[in-house]
N, CA, C and O atoms as CSV, one atom per row, in Angstrom:
chain,resi,resn,atom,element,x,y,z
A,1,UNK,N,N,19.193,1.266,-5.310
A,1,UNK,CA,C,19.138,-0.152,-5.013
A,1,UNK,C,C,18.777,-0.889,-6.296
A,1,UNK,O,O,17.863,-0.490,-7.016
A,2,UNK,N,N,19.484,-1.938,-6.566
A,2,UNK,CA,C,19.233,-2.735,-7.763
A,2,UNK,C,C,18.111,-3.753,-7.486
A,2,UNK,O,O,17.800,-4.042,-6.330
A,3,UNK,N,N,17.516,-4.283,-8.544
A,3,UNK,CA,C,16.388,-5.202,-8.415
A,3,UNK,C,C,16.728,-6.421,-7.567
A,3,UNK,O,O,15.950,-6.806,-6.695
A,4,UNK,N,N,17.878,-7.026,-7.815
A,4,UNK,CA,C,18.257,-8.224,-7.052
A,4,UNK,C,C,18.484,-7.903,-5.581
A,4,UNK,O,O,18.198,-8.726,-4.711
A,5,UNK,N,N,18.993,-6.719,-5.304
A,5,UNK,CA,C,19.171,-6.305,-3.911
A,5,UNK,C,C,17.827,-6.134,-3.223
A,5,UNK,O,O,17.660,-6.510,-2.063
A,6,UNK,N,N,16.873,-5.566,-3.942
A,6,UNK,CA,C,15.531,-5.386,-3.389
A,6,UNK,C,C,14.884,-6.730,-3.087
A,6,UNK,O,O,14.288,-6.909,-2.025
A,7,UNK,N,N,14.999,-7.675,-4.018
A,7,UNK,CA,C,14.436,-9.015,-3.811
A,7,UNK,C,C,15.073,-9.687,-2.593
A,7,UNK,O,O,14.385,-10.328,-1.798
A,8,UNK,N,N,16.373,-9.537,-2.455
A,8,UNK,CA,C,17.077,-10.118,-1.315
A,8,UNK,C,C,16.608,-9.474,-0.012
A,8,UNK,O,O,16.399,-10.164,0.985
A,9,UNK,N,N,16.446,-8.166,-0.020
A,9,UNK,CA,C,15.958,-7.458,1.163
A,9,UNK,C,C,14.571,-7.947,1.571
A,9,UNK,O,O,14.331,-8.250,2.740
A,10,UNK,N,N,13.666,-8.020,0.608
A,10,UNK,CA,C,12.296,-8.449,0.893
A,10,UNK,C,C,12.282,-9.884,1.414
A,10,UNK,O,O,11.549,-10.191,2.354
A,11,UNK,N,N,13.079,-10.759,0.817
A,11,UNK,CA,C,13.156,-12.145,1.272
A,11,UNK,C,C,13.707,-12.228,2.693
A,11,UNK,O,O,13.237,-13.028,3.503
A,12,UNK,N,N,14.688,-11.412,2.985
A,12,UNK,CA,C,15.267,-11.396,4.336
A,12,UNK,C,C,14.249,-10.921,5.367
A,12,UNK,O,O,14.159,-11.476,6.462
A,13,UNK,N,N,13.494,-9.905,5.015
A,13,UNK,CA,C,12.440,-9.414,5.913
A,13,UNK,C,C,11.400,-10.506,6.149
A,13,UNK,O,O,10.958,-10.711,7.280
A,14,UNK,N,N,11.012,-11.200,5.091
A,14,UNK,CA,C,10.034,-12.284,5.234
A,14,UNK,C,C,10.559,-13.376,6.165
A,14,UNK,O,O,9.822,-13.886,7.009
A,15,UNK,N,N,11.811,-13.726,6.011
A,15,UNK,CA,C,12.402,-14.758,6.882
A,15,UNK,C,C,12.415,-14.301,8.336
A,15,UNK,O,O,12.126,-15.088,9.237
A,16,UNK,N,N,12.745,-13.045,8.566
A,16,UNK,CA,C,12.748,-12.513,9.934
A,16,UNK,C,C,11.342,-12.501,10.532
A,16,UNK,O,O,11.155,-12.846,11.699
A,17,UNK,N,N,10.366,-12.105,9.736
A,17,UNK,CA,C,8.981,-12.078,10.221
A,17,UNK,C,C,8.451,-13.480,10.519
A,17,UNK,O,O,7.657,-13.664,11.441
A,18,UNK,N,N,8.889,-14.461,9.744
A,18,UNK,CA,C,8.397,-15.827,9.899
A,18,UNK,C,C,9.065,-16.572,11.059
A,18,UNK,O,O,8.508,-17.533,11.591
A,19,UNK,N,N,10.239,-16.129,11.438
A,19,UNK,CA,C,11.005,-16.833,12.465
A,19,UNK,C,C,10.237,-16.896,13.781
A,19,UNK,O,O,9.813,-15.873,14.319
A,20,UNK,N,N,10.067,-18.114,14.285
A,20,UNK,CA,C,9.407,-18.335,15.568
A,20,UNK,C,C,7.894,-18.263,15.526
A,20,UNK,O,O,7.252,-18.280,16.576
A,21,UNK,N,N,7.312,-18.184,14.350
A,21,UNK,CA,C,5.850,-18.107,14.222
A,21,UNK,C,C,5.295,-19.431,13.716
A,21,UNK,O,O,5.988,-20.204,13.055
A,22,UNK,N,N,4.043,-19.670,14.037
A,22,UNK,CA,C,3.380,-20.880,13.566
A,22,UNK,C,C,2.985,-20.703,12.099
A,22,UNK,O,O,3.001,-19.594,11.565
A,23,UNK,N,N,2.632,-21.815,11.467
A,23,UNK,CA,C,2.181,-21.762,10.075
A,23,UNK,C,C,0.939,-20.881,9.948
A,23,UNK,O,O,0.801,-20.153,8.965
A,24,UNK,N,N,0.043,-20.937,10.916
A,24,UNK,CA,C,-1.167,-20.108,10.875
A,24,UNK,C,C,-0.827,-18.622,11.001
A,24,UNK,O,O,-1.428,-17.789,10.322
A,25,UNK,N,N,0.121,-18.292,11.854
A,25,UNK,CA,C,0.529,-16.896,12.002
A,25,UNK,C,C,1.192,-16.379,10.725
A,25,UNK,O,O,0.967,-15.242,10.311
A,26,UNK,N,N,2.008,-17.229,10.113
A,26,UNK,CA,C,2.662,-16.840,8.853
A,26,UNK,C,C,1.617,-16.639,7.759
A,26,UNK,O,O,1.710,-15.700,6.968
A,27,UNK,N,N,0.633,-17.516,7.718
A,27,UNK,CA,C,-0.445,-17.389,6.726
A,27,UNK,C,C,-1.205,-16.076,6.928
A,27,UNK,O,O,-1.552,-15.404,5.957
A,28,UNK,N,N,-1.464,-15.710,8.186
A,28,UNK,CA,C,-2.165,-14.455,8.464
A,28,UNK,C,C,-1.326,-13.257,8.029
A,28,UNK,O,O,-1.843,-12.324,7.416
A,29,UNK,N,N,-0.033,-13.283,8.345
A,29,UNK,CA,C,0.850,-12.199,7.898
A,29,UNK,C,C,0.851,-12.089,6.374
A,29,UNK,O,O,0.843,-10.987,5.826
A,30,UNK,N,N,0.861,-13.222,5.704
A,30,UNK,CA,C,0.824,-13.230,4.243
A,30,UNK,C,C,-0.436,-12.548,3.725
A,30,UNK,O,O,-0.376,-11.742,2.797
A,31,UNK,N,N,-1.568,-12.872,4.323
A,31,UNK,CA,C,-2.835,-12.247,3.913
A,31,UNK,C,C,-2.830,-10.745,4.167
A,31,UNK,O,O,-3.306,-9.965,3.343
A,32,UNK,N,N,-2.291,-10.351,5.310
A,32,UNK,CA,C,-2.239,-8.928,5.651
A,32,UNK,C,C,-1.389,-8.162,4.643
A,32,UNK,O,O,-1.796,-7.106,4.159
A,33,UNK,N,N,-0.201,-8.695,4.324
A,33,UNK,CA,C,0.673,-7.993,3.393
A,33,UNK,C,C,0.146,-8.045,1.960
A,33,UNK,O,O,0.387,-7.127,1.177
A,34,UNK,N,N,-0.570,-9.109,1.617
A,34,UNK,CA,C,-1.210,-9.150,0.290
A,34,UNK,C,C,-2.273,-8.067,0.176
A,34,UNK,O,O,-2.364,-7.378,-0.840
A,35,UNK,N,N,-3.081,-7.923,1.230
A,35,UNK,CA,C,-4.110,-6.885,1.220
A,35,UNK,C,C,-3.471,-5.505,1.179
A,35,UNK,O,O,-3.965,-4.619,0.482
A,36,UNK,N,N,-2.386,-5.310,1.912
A,36,UNK,CA,C,-1.678,-4.038,1.883
A,36,UNK,C,C,-1.231,-3.707,0.460
A,36,UNK,O,O,-1.425,-2.587,-0.011
A,37,UNK,N,N,-0.627,-4.692,-0.226
A,37,UNK,CA,C,-0.179,-4.482,-1.607
A,37,UNK,C,C,-1.335,-4.166,-2.537
A,37,UNK,O,O,-1.239,-3.264,-3.369
A,38,UNK,N,N,-2.430,-4.905,-2.398
A,38,UNK,CA,C,-3.605,-4.656,-3.243
A,38,UNK,C,C,-4.182,-3.265,-2.989
A,38,UNK,O,O,-4.580,-2.572,-3.926
A,39,UNK,N,N,-4.225,-2.862,-1.730
A,39,UNK,CA,C,-4.761,-1.550,-1.390
A,39,UNK,C,C,-3.879,-0.432,-1.944
A,39,UNK,O,O,-4.384,0.572,-2.446
A,40,UNK,N,N,-2.566,-0.610,-1.851
A,40,UNK,CA,C,-1.659,0.379,-2.426
A,40,UNK,C,C,-1.834,0.474,-3.940
A,40,UNK,O,O,-1.774,1.566,-4.505
A,41,UNK,N,N,-2.050,-0.663,-4.597
A,41,UNK,CA,C,-2.312,-0.650,-6.047
A,41,UNK,C,C,-3.593,0.102,-6.360
A,41,UNK,O,O,-3.647,0.863,-7.325
A,42,UNK,N,N,-4.626,-0.106,-5.549
A,42,UNK,CA,C,-5.904,0.577,-5.755
A,42,UNK,C,C,-5.736,2.083,-5.597
A,42,UNK,O,O,-6.267,2.854,-6.396
A,43,UNK,N,N,-5.003,2.502,-4.578
A,43,UNK,CA,C,-4.768,3.922,-4.356
A,43,UNK,C,C,-3.994,4.522,-5.527
A,43,UNK,O,O,-4.338,5.603,-6.005
A,44,UNK,N,N,-2.957,3.834,-5.991
A,44,UNK,CA,C,-2.161,4.335,-7.115
A,44,UNK,C,C,-3.008,4.449,-8.380
A,44,UNK,O,O,-2.909,5.435,-9.111
A,45,UNK,N,N,-3.839,3.444,-8.634
A,45,UNK,CA,C,-4.706,3.484,-9.818
A,45,UNK,C,C,-5.713,4.617,-9.707
A,45,UNK,O,O,-5.995,5.301,-10.692
A,46,UNK,N,N,-6.249,4.816,-8.527
A,46,UNK,CA,C,-7.224,5.895,-8.310
A,46,UNK,C,C,-6.566,7.249,-8.534
A,46,UNK,O,O,-7.146,8.127,-9.171
A,47,UNK,N,N,-5.355,7.419,-8.010
A,47,UNK,CA,C,-4.640,8.678,-8.227
A,47,UNK,C,C,-4.391,8.926,-9.704
A,47,UNK,O,O,-4.571,10.044,-10.188
A,48,UNK,N,N,-3.980,7.895,-10.420
A,48,UNK,CA,C,-3.691,8.047,-11.850
A,48,UNK,C,C,-4.952,8.386,-12.627
A,48,UNK,O,O,-4.910,9.191,-13.558
A,49,UNK,N,N,-6.057,7.790,-12.259
A,49,UNK,CA,C,-7.302,7.984,-12.995
A,49,UNK,C,C,-8.002,9.288,-12.622
A,49,UNK,O,O,-8.447,10.029,-13.498
A,50,UNK,N,N,-8.098,9.562,-11.348
A,50,UNK,CA,C,-8.945,10.662,-10.880
A,50,UNK,C,C,-8.201,11.935,-10.520
A,50,UNK,O,O,-8.788,13.016,-10.522
A,51,UNK,N,N,-6.955,11.825,-10.221
A,51,UNK,CA,C,-6.259,12.984,-9.664
A,51,UNK,C,C,-5.301,13.628,-10.644
A,51,UNK,O,O,-4.725,14.674,-10.344
A,52,UNK,N,N,-5.119,13.037,-11.789
A,52,UNK,CA,C,-4.247,13.631,-12.791
A,52,UNK,C,C,-2.820,13.760,-12.323
A,52,UNK,O,O,-2.302,12.889,-11.624
A,53,UNK,N,N,-2.190,14.838,-12.704
A,53,UNK,CA,C,-0.780,15.053,-12.397
A,53,UNK,C,C,-0.560,16.003,-11.233
A,53,UNK,O,O,0.565,16.452,-11.018
A,54,UNK,N,N,-1.595,16.320,-10.480
A,54,UNK,CA,C,-1.463,17.256,-9.366
A,54,UNK,C,C,-0.684,16.614,-8.236
A,54,UNK,O,O,-1.223,15.790,-7.498
A,55,UNK,N,N,0.585,16.984,-8.095
A,55,UNK,CA,C,1.459,16.377,-7.085
A,55,UNK,C,C,1.062,16.779,-5.676
A,55,UNK,O,O,1.435,16.095,-4.722
A,56,UNK,N,N,0.318,17.863,-5.512
A,56,UNK,CA,C,-0.075,18.310,-4.185
A,56,UNK,C,C,-1.390,17.699,-3.740
A,56,UNK,O,O,-1.884,18.005,-2.656
A,57,UNK,N,N,-1.954,16.842,-4.565
A,57,UNK,CA,C,-3.229,16.216,-4.266
A,57,UNK,C,C,-3.094,15.300,-3.062
A,57,UNK,O,O,-2.104,14.578,-2.939
A,58,UNK,N,N,-4.058,15.321,-2.191
A,58,UNK,CA,C,-4.028,14.465,-1.013
A,58,UNK,C,C,-5.028,13.338,-1.198
A,58,UNK,O,O,-6.236,13.560,-1.116
A,59,UNK,N,N,-4.538,12.131,-1.445
A,59,UNK,CA,C,-5.400,10.975,-1.703
A,59,UNK,C,C,-6.276,10.645,-0.504
A,59,UNK,O,O,-7.359,10.086,-0.673
A,60,UNK,N,N,-5.833,10.979,0.702
A,60,UNK,CA,C,-6.627,10.659,1.881
A,60,UNK,C,C,-7.956,11.388,1.880
A,60,UNK,O,O,-8.949,10.856,2.377
A,61,UNK,N,N,-7.998,12.602,1.329
A,61,UNK,CA,C,-9.268,13.306,1.229
A,61,UNK,C,C,-10.249,12.515,0.378
A,61,UNK,O,O,-11.428,12.412,0.719
A,62,UNK,N,N,-9.769,11.956,-0.727
A,62,UNK,CA,C,-10.634,11.165,-1.596
A,62,UNK,C,C,-11.131,9.923,-0.871
A,62,UNK,O,O,-12.294,9.546,-1.015
A,63,UNK,N,N,-10.276,9.294,-0.106
A,63,UNK,CA,C,-10.648,8.067,0.582
A,63,UNK,C,C,-11.699,8.351,1.644
A,63,UNK,O,O,-12.694,7.632,1.738
A,64,UNK,N,N,-11.489,9.405,2.455
A,64,UNK,CA,C,-12.375,9.645,3.581
A,64,UNK,C,C,-13.593,10.486,3.240
A,64,UNK,O,O,-14.638,10.334,3.873
A,65,UNK,N,N,-13.484,11.373,2.250
A,65,UNK,CA,C,-14.593,12.258,1.946
A,65,UNK,C,C,-15.252,11.956,0.612
A,65,UNK,O,O,-16.274,12.561,0.286
A,66,UNK,N,N,-14.704,11.046,-0.160
A,66,UNK,CA,C,-15.225,10.747,-1.477
A,66,UNK,C,C,-14.677,11.716,-2.503
A,66,UNK,O,O,-14.496,12.899,-2.216
A,67,UNK,N,N,-14.412,11.212,-3.707
A,67,UNK,CA,C,-13.849,12.070,-4.758
A,67,UNK,C,C,-14.901,13.057,-5.211
A,67,UNK,O,O,-16.042,12.686,-5.484
A,68,UNK,N,N,-14.507,14.323,-5.289
A,68,UNK,CA,C,-15.383,15.376,-5.774
A,68,UNK,C,C,-14.573,16.295,-6.655
A,68,UNK,O,O,-13.350,16.364,-6.538
A,69,UNK,N,N,-15.242,16.989,-7.523
A,69,UNK,CA,C,-14.553,17.929,-8.392
A,69,UNK,C,C,-13.760,18.957,-7.606
A,69,UNK,O,O,-12.628,19.285,-7.959
A,70,UNK,N,N,-14.362,19.462,-6.537
A,70,UNK,CA,C,-13.650,20.388,-5.670
A,70,UNK,C,C,-13.452,19.715,-4.331
A,70,UNK,O,O,-14.341,19.018,-3.843
A,71,UNK,N,N,-12.310,19.917,-3.744
A,71,UNK,CA,C,-11.983,19.292,-2.472
A,71,UNK,C,C,-12.772,19.912,-1.335
A,71,UNK,O,O,-13.033,21.115,-1.307
A,72,UNK,N,N,-13.139,19.062,-0.409
A,72,UNK,CA,C,-13.829,19.505,0.792
A,72,UNK,C,C,-12.854,19.312,1.948
A,72,UNK,O,O,-12.548,18.175,2.308
A,73,UNK,N,N,-12.379,20.361,2.517
A,73,UNK,CA,C,-11.417,20.276,3.620
A,73,UNK,C,C,-12.144,20.583,4.936
A,73,UNK,O,O,-12.806,21.612,5.070
A,74,UNK,N,N,-12.009,19.692,5.876
A,74,UNK,CA,C,-12.620,19.894,7.184
A,74,UNK,C,C,-11.515,19.923,8.233
A,74,UNK,O,O,-11.173,18.902,8.832
A,75,UNK,N,N,-10.975,21.095,8.437
A,75,UNK,CA,C,-9.888,21.264,9.430
A,75,UNK,C,C,-10.205,22.375,10.358
A,75,UNK,O,O,-9.419,22.671,11.258
């Protein structure tokens, strides 16, 4: 997918989500998706900083159990 196609897709999704909603509902959706984007950025930065290049690393363990040198698995 090219950049312009992605922008068009995202804009189309936004228009569909906004259709039939009040200004307050649209504002709430905007806040929710902004927080989602910020949280994804935080997770990506944490992985880059703390997890190195280990592709098998599970970021959810770090989120729920705290980052530790050795993983603590509770299954």
